[in-house]
Backbone as CSV, one residue per row, in Angstrom:
resi,resn,N_x,N_y,N_z,CA_x,CA_y,CA_z,C_x,C_y,C_z
1,ASP,-36.759,-44.575,27.816,-36.139,-44.330,26.516,-36.550,-45.454,25.572
2,ALA,-37.309,-45.118,24.540,-37.884,-46.130,23.647,-36.809,-46.935,22.924
3,ARG,-35.728,-46.291,22.473,-34.681,-47.015,21.742,-33.944,-47.986,22.664
4,PHE,-33.658,-47.543,23.901,-32.988,-48.412,24.862,-33.897,-49.593,25.233
5,LYS,-35.173,-49.318,25.389,-36.134,-50.367,25.734,-36.175,-51.428,24.625
6,GLU,-36.211,-51.010,23.363,-36.230,-51.947,22.241,-34.960,-52.793,22.209
7,SER,-33.823,-52.155,22.444,-32.546,-52.871,22.482,-32.525,-53.881,23.620
8,LEU,-33.044,-53.484,24.770,-33.098,-54.361,25.943,-33.992,-55.572,25.675
9,ILE,-35.129,-55.362,25.018,-36.036,-56.461,24.681,-35.359,-57.435,23.722
10,ASN,-34.651,-56.903,22.721,-33.934,-57.769,21.777,-32.864,-58.596,22.494
11,ASP,-32.106,-57.963,23.398,-31.077,-58.676,24.160,-31.698,-59.753,25.050
12,LEU,-32.802,-59.404,25.705,-33.481,-60.347,26.584,-33.993,-61.549,25.789
13,ARG,-34.557,-61.307,24.615,-35.051,-62.389,23.751,-33.906,-63.342,23.376
14,LYS,-32.741,-62.760,23.008,-31.576,-63.580,22.638,-31.096,-64.434,23.817
15,ILE,-31.030,-63.829,25.002,-30.563,-64.549,26.196,-31.498,-65.710,26.531
16,ILE,-32.795,-65.462,26.465,-33.784,-66.502,26.787,-33.665,-67.667,25.805
17,ARG,-33.580,-67.360,24.510,-33.522,-68.421,23.488,-32.174,-69.150,23.524
18,LEU,-31.094,-68.420,23.736,-29.765,-69.035,23.772,-29.645,-70.017,24.935
19,ASN,-30.180,-69.618,26.090,-30.088,-70.451,27.283,-31.227,-71.460,27.416
20,LYS,-32.214,-71.377,26.514,-33.362,-72.302,26.512,-34.002,-72.392,27.892
21,ILE,-34.291,-71.229,28.454,-34.900,-71.189,29.782,-36.343,-70.687,29.676
22,THR,-37.128,-71.058,30.676,-38.506,-70.600,30.751,-38.546,-69.346,31.608
23,VAL,-39.205,-68.325,31.088,-39.316,-67.056,31.796,-40.783,-66.651,31.840
24,ILE,-41.244,-66.238,33.004,-42.587,-65.655,33.106,-42.395,-64.152,33.138
25,PHE,-42.954,-63.500,32.148,-42.788,-62.055,31.974,-44.152,-61.396,32.144
26,VAL,-44.288,-60.510,33.118,-45.564,-59.852,33.401,-45.517,-58.441,32.850
27,THR,-46.470,-58.120,31.969,-46.507,-56.796,31.368,-47.922,-56.441,30.935
28,GLN,-48.201,-55.153,30.829,-49.438,-54.692,30.222,-49.153,-54.081,28.847
29,ASP,-47.893,-54.136,28.430,-47.478,-53.606,27.137,-47.584,-54.723,26.095
30,GLN,-48.532,-54.589,25.174,-48.784,-55.650,24.205,-47.608,-55.879,23.273
31,SER,-46.891,-54.819,22.908,-45.752,-54.985,22.005,-44.642,-55.788,22.686
32,GLU,-44.438,-55.574,23.986,-43.455,-56.365,24.732,-43.878,-57.823,24.774
33,ALA,-45.151,-58.069,25.041,-45.663,-59.442,25.106,-45.465,-60.150,23.768
34,LEU,-45.748,-59.469,22.676,-45.579,-60.059,21.348,-44.119,-60.333,21.036
35,ALA,-43.245,-59.414,21.412,-41.825,-59.534,21.084,-41.140,-60.666,21.848
36,LEU,-41.599,-60.937,23.057,-40.878,-61.881,23.913,-41.536,-63.246,24.095
37,SER,-42.786,-63.379,23.714,-43.538,-64.565,24.144,-43.697,-65.645,23.090
38,ASP,-43.640,-66.888,23.578,-44.043,-68.047,22.789,-45.494,-68.391,23.124
39,ALA,-45.900,-68.040,24.343,-47.271,-68.240,24.803,-47.646,-67.043,25.671
40,ILE,-48.914,-66.667,25.590,-49.406,-65.522,26.372,-50.634,-65.964,27.159
41,ALA,-50.689,-65.533,28.414,-51.881,-65.725,29.232,-52.485,-64.348,29.477
42,VAL,-53.761,-64.213,29.174,-54.461,-62.954,29.454,-55.217,-63.148,30.759
43,MET,-54.838,-62.340,31.763,-55.444,-62.441,33.082,-56.242,-61.174,33.358
44,ILE,-57.501,-61.355,33.704,-58.370,-60.235,34.047,-59.093,-60.587,35.342
45,ASN,-59.061,-59.672,36.298,-59.688,-59.883,37.613,-59.222,-61.179,38.272
46,GLY,-57.904,-61.478,38.134,-57.331,-62.632,38.801,-57.597,-63.975,38.137
47,LYS,-58.261,-63.977,36.968,-58.540,-65.234,36.271,-57.868,-65.227,34.905
48,ILE,-57.271,-66.361,34.530,-56.716,-66.498,33.187,-57.870,-66.805,32.244
49,LEU,-58.131,-65.893,31.323,-59.237,-66.057,30.385,-58.805,-66.759,29.104
50,GLN,-57.521,-66.635,28.741,-57.024,-67.319,27.555,-55.525,-67.530,27.693
51,LEU,-55.081,-68.732,27.359,-53.665,-69.080,27.337,-53.406,-69.707,25.981
52,SER,-52.602,-69.020,25.164,-52.418,-69.478,23.790,-51.197,-68.819,23.177
53,SER,-50.988,-69.069,21.887,-49.895,-68.413,21.164,-50.235,-66.939,20.992
54,PRO,-49.223,-66.094,20.809,-49.502,-64.672,20.580,-50.453,-64.450,19.401
55,GLU,-50.274,-65.218,18.318,-51.140,-65.055,17.146,-52.597,-65.349,17.485
56,ASP,-52.841,-66.453,18.216,-54.210,-66.792,18.610,-54.820,-65.726,19.510
57,ILE,-54.049,-65.265,20.467,-54.554,-64.257,21.401,-55.006,-63.010,20.649
58,PHE,-54.195,-62.547,19.694,-54.488,-61.288,19.014,-55.468,-61.424,17.857
59,THR,-55.534,-62.605,17.226,-56.440,-62.745,16.074,-57.673,-63.587,16.377
60,ARG,-57.628,-64.417,17.435,-58.763,-65.265,17.777,-59.034,-65.234,19.281
61,PRO,-59.332,-64.066,19.827,-59.642,-64.007,21.264,-60.887,-64.831,21.570
62,VAL,-60.912,-65.448,22.762,-62.021,-66.345,23.109,-63.198,-65.644,23.781
63,SER,-63.019,-64.390,24.178,-64.106,-63.672,24.841,-64.038,-62.191,24.494
64,LYS,-65.146,-61.514,24.755,-65.202,-60.074,24.516,-64.146,-59.355,25.354
65,GLU,-63.943,-59.815,26.599,-62.978,-59.178,27.494,-61.555,-59.284,26.947
66,VAL,-61.202,-60.466,26.428,-59.865,-60.648,25.854,-59.724,-59.797,24.595
67,ALA,-60.751,-59.796,23.745,-60.713,-58.995,22.514,-60.481,-57.525,22.834
68,ASP,-61.189,-57.020,23.822,-61.045,-55.625,24.229,-59.633,-55.375,24.776
69,PHE,-59.133,-56.303,25.576,-57.814,-56.153,26.196,-56.697,-56.102,25.159
70,VAL,-56.808,-56.891,24.080,-55.742,-56.947,23.081,-55.932,-55.945,21.945
71,GLY,-56.846,-54.996,22.116,-56.925,-53.882,21.182,-57.868,-54.037,20.016
72,VAL,-58.837,-54.946,20.122,-59.862,-55.013,19.078,-60.778,-53.812,19.302
73,GLU,-60.768,-52.872,18.370,-61.512,-51.619,18.546,-63.002,-51.773,18.218
74,THR,-63.322,-52.719,17.328,-64.719,-52.915,16.932,-65.206,-54.251,17.468
75,ILE,-66.159,-54.195,18.395,-66.796,-55.394,18.944,-68.297,-55.125,18.907
76,ILE,-69.003,-55.829,18.016,-70.417,-55.543,17.771,-71.260,-56.785,18.049
77,GLU,-72.418,-56.604,18.660,-73.341,-57.713,18.894,-74.144,-57.986,17.629
78,GLY,-74.293,-59.270,17.288,-75.087,-59.652,16.124,-75.609,-61.063,16.261
79,SER,-76.412,-61.480,15.270,-76.972,-62.834,15.248,-76.815,-63.425,13.859
80,ILE,-76.366,-64.685,13.805,-76.211,-65.380,12.526,-77.594,-65.837,12.069
81,PHE,-78.018,-65.389,10.871,-79.333,-65.771,10.376,-79.254,-66.713,9.179
82,LYS,-78.046,-66.880,8.620,-77.890,-67.775,7.476,-76.441,-68.235,7.414
83,LYS,-76.243,-69.468,6.904,-74.887,-69.975,6.752,-74.787,-70.762,5.452
84,GLU,-73.741,-70.477,4.683,-73.448,-71.213,3.458,-72.022,-71.727,3.573
85,ASP,-71.878,-73.052,3.671,-70.583,-73.670,3.957,-70.038,-73.042,5.245
86,ASN,-68.884,-72.373,5.183,-68.347,-71.769,6.411,-68.580,-70.259,6.466
87,LEU,-69.355,-69.725,5.520,-69.630,-68.290,5.475,-70.919,-67.971,6.224
88,CYS,-70.780,-67.145,7.265,-71.926,-66.758,8.095,-72.428,-65.382,7.688
89,PHE,-73.750,-65.227,7.692,-74.391,-63.941,7.435,-74.984,-63.485,8.757
90,ILE,-74.560,-62.301,9.211,-74.867,-61.837,10.560,-75.649,-60.539,10.502
91,LYS,-76.774,-60.493,11.203,-77.551,-59.248,11.316,-76.958,-58.407,12.427
92,VAL,-76.618,-57.165,12.078,-76.083,-56.217,13.048,-76.774,-54.876,12.815
93,ARG,-77.671,-54.513,13.705,-78.360,-53.212,13.645,-78.888,-52.886,12.245
94,GLY,-79.595,-53.829,11.651,-80.208,-53.599,10.347,-79.272,-53.789,9.164
95,LYS,-78.029,-54.104,9.424,-77.047,-54.361,8.359,-76.716,-55.855,8.354
96,VAL,-76.119,-56.306,7.251,-75.679,-57.701,7.157,-74.166,-57.728,6.982
97,LEU,-73.490,-58.434,7.883,-72.043,-58.631,7.795,-71.791,-60.082,7.413
98,GLU,-70.673,-60.318,6.744,-70.285,-61.679,6.387,-68.965,-62.014,7.069
99,ALA,-68.905,-63.235,7.624,-67.696,-63.677,8.321,-67.545,-65.179,8.176
100,VAL,-66.312,-65.634,8.175,-66.018,-67.061,8.130,-65.956,-67.566,9.569
101,SER,-66.735,-68.620,9.863,-66.781,-69.121,11.236,-67.367,-70.523,11.293
102,VAL,-67.093,-71.215,12.406,-67.677,-72.538,12.648,-69.068,-72.411,13.260
103,TYR,-69.440,-71.234,13.734,-70.747,-71.065,14.364,-71.852,-71.198,13.330
104,GLY,-73.085,-71.385,13.811,-74.182,-71.675,12.892,-75.381,-70.767,13.055
105,GLU,-76.361,-71.031,12.211,-77.605,-70.278,12.186,-78.223,-70.230,13.581
106,GLY,-78.653,-69.053,13.991,-79.284,-68.893,15.299,-78.325,-68.508,16.410
107,ASP,-77.011,-68.614,16.179,-76.048,-68.245,17.221,-75.956,-66.725,17.361
108,ASP,-75.986,-66.262,18.604,-75.728,-64.856,18.904,-74.230,-64.698,19.098
109,VAL,-73.643,-63.683,18.475,-72.184,-63.548,18.468,-71.748,-62.104,18.698
110,PHE,-70.476,-61.969,19.071,-69.784,-60.693,18.981,-68.969,-60.746,17.697
111,VAL,-69.059,-59.721,16.872,-68.240,-59.609,15.671,-67.070,-58.702,16.025
112,CYS,-65.846,-59.222,15.889,-64.639,-58.469,16.244,-63.845,-58.161,14.981
113,VAL,-63.500,-56.889,14.807,-62.714,-56.475,13.644,-61.607,-55.546,14.124
114,ARG,-60.357,-55.903,13.795,-59.219,-55.066,14.179,-59.123,-53.867,13.242
115,PRO,-58.676,-52.699,13.717,-58.605,-51.484,12.899,-57.753,-51.642,11.643
116,GLU,-56.669,-52.410,11.753,-55.764,-52.570,10.603,-56.375,-53.413,9.485
117,ASP,-57.512,-54.087,9.764,-58.177,-54.898,8.740,-59.267,-54.135,7.993
118,VAL,-59.501,-52.889,8.376,-60.541,-52.081,7.731,-59.901,-51.105,6.755
119,THR,-60.405,-51.081,5.519,-59.927,-50.106,4.535,-60.990,-49.046,4.322
120,VAL,-60.522,-47.852,4.011,-61.414,-46.715,3.782,-61.139,-46.182,2.386
121,SER,-62.207,-45.948,1.617,-62.056,-45.409,0.264,-63.199,-44.451,-0.029
122,ARG,-63.060,-43.719,-1.106,-64.108,-42.774,-1.504,-65.187,-43.441,-2.350
123,HIS,-64.813,-44.530,-3.044,-65.756,-45.211,-3.933,-65.731,-46.702,-3.637
124,MET,-66.795,-47.385,-4.023,-66.884,-48.832,-3.837,-65.788,-49.506,-4.659
125,ASP,-64.894,-50.231,-3.978,-63.815,-50.934,-4.669,-64.284,-52.313,-5.108
126,THR,-63.751,-52.781,-6.222,-64.029,-54.147,-6.653,-62.866,-55.021,-6.201
127,ASN,-62.775,-55.219,-4.883,-61.728,-56.073,-4.325,-62.372,-57.307,-3.716
128,SER,-61.591,-58.125,-3.069,-62.111,-59.388,-2.546,-62.850,-59.243,-1.212
129,ALA,-62.893,-58.051,-0.652,-63.612,-57.848,0.612,-65.107,-58.064,0.390
130,ARG,-65.737,-58.817,1.275,-67.170,-59.113,1.143,-68.034,-58.090,1.904
131,ASN,-67.411,-57.334,2.795,-68.156,-56.365,3.602,-67.824,-54.953,3.149
132,HIS,-68.833,-54.242,2.639,-68.690,-52.846,2.205,-69.848,-52.050,2.797
133,PHE,-69.539,-50.929,3.441,-70.590,-50.128,4.064,-70.351,-48.642,3.820
134,LYS,-71.431,-47.924,3.489,-71.348,-46.459,3.453,-71.184,-46.011,4.890
135,ALA,-70.278,-45.059,5.091,-69.984,-44.633,6.465,-69.760,-43.133,6.531
136,VAL,-70.044,-42.585,7.690,-69.747,-41.181,7.981,-68.616,-41.156,8.993
137,ILE,-67.621,-40.308,8.742,-66.487,-40.200,9.657,-66.916,-39.439,10.910
138,ILE,-66.770,-40.071,12.046,-67.106,-39.439,13.325,-65.916,-38.629,13.836
139,ASN,-64.718,-39.248,13.738,-63.541,-38.629,14.334,-62.274,-39.204,13.689
140,ILE,-61.225,-38.384,13.628,-59.909,-38.838,13.182,-58.896,-38.371,14.216
141,GLU,-58.059,-39.307,14.691,-57.054,-38.918,15.682,-55.757,-39.698,15.458
142,PRO,-54.611,-39.078,15.784,-53.332,-39.789,15.656,-53.342,-41.041,16.529
143,TRP,-52.748,-42.124,16.013,-52.737,-43.403,16.719,-51.485,-44.157,16.313
144,ARG,-50.562,-44.332,17.250,-49.258,-44.928,16.964,-48.606,-44.131,15.833
145,LEU,-48.237,-44.805,14.715,-47.643,-44.087,13.581,-48.679,-43.790,12.509
146,GLU,-49.951,-44.085,12.804,-51.015,-43.903,11.825,-52.111,-43.028,12.419
147,TYR,-53.288,-43.123,11.813,-54.453,-42.406,12.326,-55.585,-43.395,12.562
148,LYS,-56.335,-43.157,13.634,-57.507,-43.956,13.927,-58.723,-43.180,13.438
149,VAL,-59.509,-43.820,12.557,-60.688,-43.182,11.991,-61.919,-43.901,12.550
150,SER,-62.730,-43.188,13.320,-63.961,-43.743,13.874,-65.084,-43.484,12.887
151,LEU,-65.837,-44.546,12.556,-66.848,-44.480,11.505,-68.215,-44.890,12.023
152,ASP,-69.254,-44.284,11.453,-70.629,-44.691,11.724,-71.164,-45.337,10.458
153,CYS,-71.348,-46.659,10.499,-71.872,-47.421,9.355,-73.292,-47.912,9.652
154,GLY,-73.945,-47.314,10.643,-75.158,-47.890,11.202,-74.774,-48.670,12.447
155,PHE,-73.509,-48.966,12.562,-72.837,-49.513,13.746,-71.464,-48.850,13.756
156,ASN,-70.811,-48.824,14.909,-69.498,-48.183,14.994,-68.409,-49.123,14.480
157,LEU,-67.491,-48.557,13.699,-66.378,-49.309,13.121,-65.156,-48.412,13.188
158,VAL,-63.990,-48.989,13.496,-62.762,-48.208,13.592,-61.764,-48.726,12.567
159,ALA,-61.152,-47.797,11.824,-60.142,-48.135,10.820,-58.828,-47.481,11.193
160,SER,-57.737,-48.127,10.813,-56.404,-47.560,10.963,-55.918,-47.179,9.567
161,VAL,-55.562,-45.906,9.373,-55.117,-45.441,8.054,-53.817,-44.652,8.184
162,THR,-53.096,-44.572,7.084,-51.833,-43.825,7.078,-52.102,-42.329,6.957
163,ALA,-51.096,-41.545,7.291,-51.202,-40.089,7.130,-51.416,-39.742,5.659
164,GLN,-50.769,-40.509,4.762,-50.930,-40.276,3.319,-52.379,-40.495,2.890
165,SER,-53.044,-41.503,3.459,-54.452,-41.762,3.123,-55.358,-40.655,3.642
166,VAL,-55.070,-40.168,4.853,-55.876,-39.071,5.406,-55.812,-37.869,4.475
167,LYS,-54.596,-37.566,4.010,-54.413,-36.422,3.121,-54.949,-36.702,1.714
168,GLY,-54.576,-37.855,1.144,-54.951,-38.180,-0.225,-56.439,-38.344,-0.427
169,LEU,-57.128,-38.889,0.583,-58.584,-39.077,0.491,-59.351,-37.900,1.079
170,ASP,-58.597,-36.904,1.593,-59.194,-35.722,2.222,-60.211,-36.133,3.298
171,LEU,-59.748,-36.983,4.222,-60.630,-37.491,5.271,-60.824,-36.445,6.360
172,LYS,-62.088,-36.159,6.642,-62.447,-35.177,7.677,-63.706,-35.634,8.389
173,ALA,-63.852,-35.226,9.638,-65.066,-35.538,10.387,-66.270,-35.030,9.610
174,GLY,-67.291,-35.887,9.507,-68.498,-35.537,8.766,-68.471,-36.000,7.319
175,GLY,-67.282,-36.353,6.815,-67.153,-36.818,5.434,-67.722,-38.217,5.254
176,GLU,-68.124,-38.528,4.022,-68.671,-39.848,3.715,-67.643,-40.685,2.977
177,VAL,-67.543,-41.949,3.369,-66.581,-42.875,2.771,-67.221,-44.257,2.649
178,ILE,-66.481,-45.168,2.045,-66.854,-46.578,2.024,-65.853,-47.318,2.911
179,ALA,-66.363,-48.066,3.881,-65.518,-48.877,4.761,-65.661,-50.334,4.344
180,SER,-64.529,-51.031,4.249,-64.547,-52.427,3.794,-63.657,-53.297,4.671
181,PHE,-64.039,-54.569,4.789,-63.162,-55.561,5.406,-63.569,-56.945,4.907
182,LYS,-62.600,-57.849,4.901,-62.836,-59.202,4.389,-63.621,-60.042,5.388
183,ALA,-64.297,-61.050,4.877,-65.029,-61.977,5.745,-64.067,-62.733,6.647
184,THR,-62.841,-62.958,6.175,-61.842,-63.664,6.993,-61.243,-62.762,8.070
185,ALA,-61.432,-61.440,7.946,-60.895,-60.502,8.940,-61.814,-60.374,10.151
186,ALA,-63.077,-60.750,10.002,-64.026,-60.665,11.115,-63.934,-61.947,11.935
187,HIS,-63.681,-61.802,13.220,-63.601,-62.948,14.129,-64.871,-62.965,14.977
188,LEU,-65.522,-64.127,15.052,-66.759,-64.240,15.829,-66.504,-64.919,17.166
189,ILE,-67.134,-64.375,18.203,-67.121,-64.974,19.535,-68.576,-65.222,19.906
190,ARG,-68.895,-66.457,20.263,-70.280,-66.780,20.617,-70.659,-66.094,21.927
191,ARG,-71.802,-65.404,21.892,-72.308,-64.789,23.119,-73.044,-65.865,23.915
192,LYS,-72.786,-65.873,25.192,-73.412,-66.889,26.044,-74.870,-66.537,26.279
193,SER,-75.713,-67.567,26.248,-77.110,-67.376,26.590,-77.247,-67.361,28.105
194,GLN,-78.423,-67.013,28.604,-78.669,-67.016,30.055,-78.436,-68.415,30.620
195,ASP,-78.829,-69.458,29.853,-78.677,-70.845,30.335,-77.194,-71.208,30.472
196,ASP,-76.352,-70.710,29.545,-74.924,-71.024,29.583,-74.235,-70.398,30.798
197,ARG,-74.790,-69.301,31.308,-74.124,-68.567,32.396,-74.349,-69.213,33.761
198,ILE,-75.346,-70.079,33.857,-75.701,-70.692,35.144,-74.682,-71.756,35.532
Protein backbone atom coordinates (compact mmCIF):
# COMPACT_ATOMS: atom_id res chain seq x y z
CA ASP A 1 0.00 0.00 0.00
CA ALA A 2 1.76 3.14 -1.25
CA ARG A 3 0.11 5.53 1.24
CA PHE A 4 0.91 3.28 4.21
CA LYS A 5 4.48 2.85 2.98
CA GLU A 6 4.95 6.65 2.75
CA SER A 7 3.54 7.10 6.26
CA LEU A 8 5.82 4.35 7.58
CA ILE A 9 8.88 5.98 5.98
CA ASN A 10 7.98 9.35 7.54
CA ASP A 11 7.54 7.72 10.98
CA LEU A 12 10.81 5.82 10.62
CA ARG A 13 12.66 9.03 9.65
CA LYS A 14 11.27 10.82 12.74
CA ILE A 15 12.24 7.94 15.07
CA ILE A 16 15.79 7.77 13.69
CA ARG A 17 16.36 11.54 13.99
CA LEU A 18 14.67 11.85 17.40
CA ASN A 19 16.77 9.05 18.88
CA LYS A 20 19.96 10.10 17.02
CA ILE A 21 20.76 6.52 16.12
CA THR A 22 22.67 5.07 13.20
CA VAL A 23 20.65 2.77 10.97
CA ILE A 24 21.81 0.74 7.98
CA PHE A 25 18.88 0.51 5.59
CA VAL A 26 19.15 -1.85 2.61
CA THR A 27 16.88 -1.13 -0.33
CA GLN A 28 16.73 -1.08 -4.12
CA ASP A 29 14.02 1.60 -3.99
CA GLN A 30 15.69 4.92 -4.78
CA SER A 31 12.88 7.03 -3.33
CA GLU A 32 13.21 5.19 0.01
CA ALA A 33 16.98 5.72 -0.02
CA LEU A 34 16.54 9.44 -0.69
CA ALA A 35 13.85 9.86 1.96
CA LEU A 36 15.76 8.14 4.76
CA SER A 37 19.46 8.62 4.12
CA ASP A 38 22.13 11.05 5.17
CA ALA A 39 24.66 8.94 3.26
CA ILE A 40 24.19 6.32 0.55
CA ALA A 41 26.47 3.49 -0.51
CA VAL A 42 25.91 2.06 -3.98
CA MET A 43 26.93 -1.59 -4.02
CA ILE A 44 27.18 -3.55 -7.25
CA ASN A 45 28.51 -7.12 -7.49
CA GLY A 46 29.51 -7.03 -3.81
CA LYS A 47 31.65 -3.88 -4.12
CA ILE A 48 30.84 -0.39 -2.86
CA LEU A 49 31.34 1.83 -5.90
CA GLN A 50 30.36 5.12 -4.26
CA LEU A 51 29.68 6.26 -0.70
CA SER A 52 28.43 9.82 -0.49
CA SER A 53 25.51 12.14 0.22
CA PRO A 54 22.25 11.40 -1.61
CA GLU A 55 22.72 14.58 -3.68
CA ASP A 56 26.22 13.53 -4.81
CA ILE A 57 25.11 10.01 -5.64
CA PHE A 58 22.22 11.19 -7.83
CA THR A 59 23.83 14.26 -9.45
CA ARG A 60 27.54 13.34 -9.49
CA PRO A 61 27.90 9.56 -9.88
CA VAL A 62 31.53 8.44 -10.03
CA SER A 63 31.10 5.69 -12.62
CA LYS A 64 28.90 4.62 -15.49
CA GLU A 65 27.58 1.74 -13.35
CA VAL A 66 26.49 4.09 -10.54
CA ALA A 67 24.95 6.53 -13.04
CA ASP A 68 22.94 3.72 -14.60
CA PHE A 69 21.89 2.38 -11.18
CA VAL A 70 20.55 5.76 -9.98
CA GLY A 71 18.45 6.34 -13.09
CA VAL A 72 20.57 8.41 -15.43
CA GLU A 73 18.81 7.56 -18.70
CA THR A 74 21.33 9.21 -21.03
CA ILE A 75 24.94 8.01 -20.82
CA ILE A 76 26.93 8.81 -23.97
CA GLU A 77 30.59 8.25 -24.84
CA GLY A 78 32.49 11.34 -26.00
CA SER A 79 35.86 13.09 -26.07
CA ILE A 80 36.74 16.60 -24.88
CA PHE A 81 38.40 18.44 -27.78
CA LYS A 82 38.42 21.98 -26.38
CA LYS A 83 38.18 23.72 -23.02
CA GLU A 84 37.52 27.36 -22.14
CA ASP A 85 37.84 28.03 -18.40
CA ASN A 86 35.61 25.29 -16.93
CA LEU A 87 33.47 24.82 -20.06
CA CYS A 88 34.25 21.62 -21.97
CA PHE A 89 33.38 21.01 -25.62
CA ILE A 90 32.76 17.31 -26.23
CA LYS A 91 32.52 15.44 -29.54
CA VAL A 92 29.71 12.90 -29.48
CA ARG A 93 28.88 11.07 -32.72
CA GLY A 94 29.51 14.10 -34.93
CA LYS A 95 27.77 16.52 -32.55
CA VAL A 96 29.26 18.95 -30.03
CA LEU A 97 27.97 19.03 -26.45
CA GLU A 98 28.96 21.58 -23.82
CA ALA A 99 29.42 20.73 -20.15
CA VAL A 100 31.00 22.26 -17.07
CA SER A 101 33.76 20.02 -15.72
CA VAL A 102 37.25 19.82 -14.23
CA TYR A 103 38.33 17.41 -16.98
CA GLY A 104 40.49 18.66 -19.82
CA GLU A 105 41.27 18.50 -23.50
CA GLY A 106 41.92 14.96 -24.70
CA ASP A 107 39.94 13.25 -21.91
CA ASP A 108 37.53 10.52 -22.97
CA VAL A 109 34.32 10.81 -20.95
CA PHE A 110 30.81 9.55 -20.39
CA VAL A 111 28.30 12.40 -20.67
CA CYS A 112 25.42 11.81 -18.22
CA VAL A 113 22.14 13.72 -18.47
CA ARG A 114 19.10 13.06 -16.27
CA PRO A 115 15.68 13.05 -18.03
CA GLU A 116 14.31 15.84 -15.83
CA ASP A 117 17.10 18.16 -17.06
CA VAL A 118 16.09 17.89 -20.73
CA THR A 119 13.47 20.23 -22.18
CA VAL A 120 11.55 19.59 -25.38
CA SER A 121 10.11 22.35 -27.57
CA ARG A 122 8.88 22.87 -31.11
CA HIS A 123 11.18 25.83 -31.82
CA MET A 124 14.67 26.91 -30.78
CA ASP A 125 14.28 28.72 -27.45
CA THR A 126 16.43 31.67 -26.48
CA ASN A 127 17.10 30.40 -22.96
CA SER A 128 20.29 29.87 -21.01
CA ALA A 129 20.72 26.25 -22.14
CA ARG A 130 23.93 25.86 -24.17
CA ASN A 131 22.96 22.51 -25.72
CA HIS A 132 20.23 22.52 -28.40
CA PHE A 133 19.69 19.65 -30.84
CA LYS A 134 17.16 18.86 -33.56
CA ALA A 135 15.64 15.54 -32.58
CA VAL A 136 13.18 12.94 -33.79
CA ILE A 137 10.88 11.35 -31.23
CA ILE A 138 11.51 7.60 -31.09
CA ASN A 139 9.00 6.72 -28.38
CA ILE A 140 6.75 8.21 -25.69
CA GLU A 141 5.70 6.19 -22.66
CA PRO A 142 4.16 6.87 -19.22
CA TRP A 143 6.85 7.21 -16.54
CA ARG A 144 6.02 7.85 -12.88
CA LEU A 145 3.64 10.86 -12.98
CA GLU A 146 5.08 12.11 -16.27
CA TYR A 147 6.08 10.79 -19.68
CA LYS A 148 9.45 9.55 -20.85
CA VAL A 149 10.29 10.78 -24.35
CA SER A 150 13.10 8.91 -26.14
CA LEU A 151 14.83 11.10 -28.73
CA ASP A 152 17.28 10.60 -31.58
CA CYS A 153 19.58 13.65 -31.80
CA GLY A 154 22.31 11.78 -33.66
CA PHE A 155 22.78 10.21 -30.23
CA ASN A 156 20.06 8.89 -27.91
CA LEU A 157 18.65 11.33 -25.34
CA VAL A 158 15.77 10.85 -22.90
CA ALA A 159 13.52 13.66 -21.62
CA SER A 160 10.90 13.68 -18.90
CA VAL A 161 7.83 15.77 -19.81
CA THR A 162 4.41 16.42 -18.31
CA ALA A 163 1.17 15.12 -19.77
CA GLN A 164 0.27 18.76 -20.52
CA SER A 165 3.46 19.13 -22.61
CA VAL A 166 2.75 15.92 -24.53
CA LYS A 167 -0.69 17.26 -25.41
CA GLY A 168 0.21 20.94 -25.85
CA LEU A 169 3.22 20.24 -28.08
CA ASP A 170 1.39 17.39 -29.86
CA LEU A 171 4.31 15.04 -29.21
CA LYS A 172 4.15 11.81 -31.21
CA ALA A 173 6.61 9.16 -32.35
CA GLY A 174 8.26 10.34 -35.56
CA GLY A 175 7.69 14.03 -34.74
CA GLU A 176 10.53 16.55 -34.84
CA VAL A 177 11.41 18.69 -31.83
CA ILE A 178 14.26 20.66 -30.30
CA ALA A 179 15.88 19.05 -27.24
CA SER A 180 17.82 21.29 -24.86
CA PHE A 181 19.79 21.02 -21.64
CA LYS A 182 22.18 23.28 -19.74
CA ALA A 183 25.93 22.78 -19.64
CA THR A 184 25.64 22.52 -15.85
CA ALA A 185 23.08 19.69 -16.21
CA ALA A 186 25.57 17.42 -18.02
CA HIS A 187 27.77 15.46 -15.62
CA LEU A 188 31.03 14.02 -16.99
CA ILE A 189 32.67 10.80 -15.84
CA ARG A 190 36.18 10.12 -17.11
CA ARG A 191 36.42 6.90 -19.08
CA LYS A 192 39.37 4.81 -18.03
CA SER A 193 42.06 4.12 -20.58
CA GLN A 194 43.51 0.61 -21.04
CA ASP A 195 46.54 1.70 -18.94
CA ASP A 196 44.28 2.82 -16.05
CA ARG A 197 42.56 -0.59 -15.92
CA ILE A 198 45.77 -2.55 -15.28
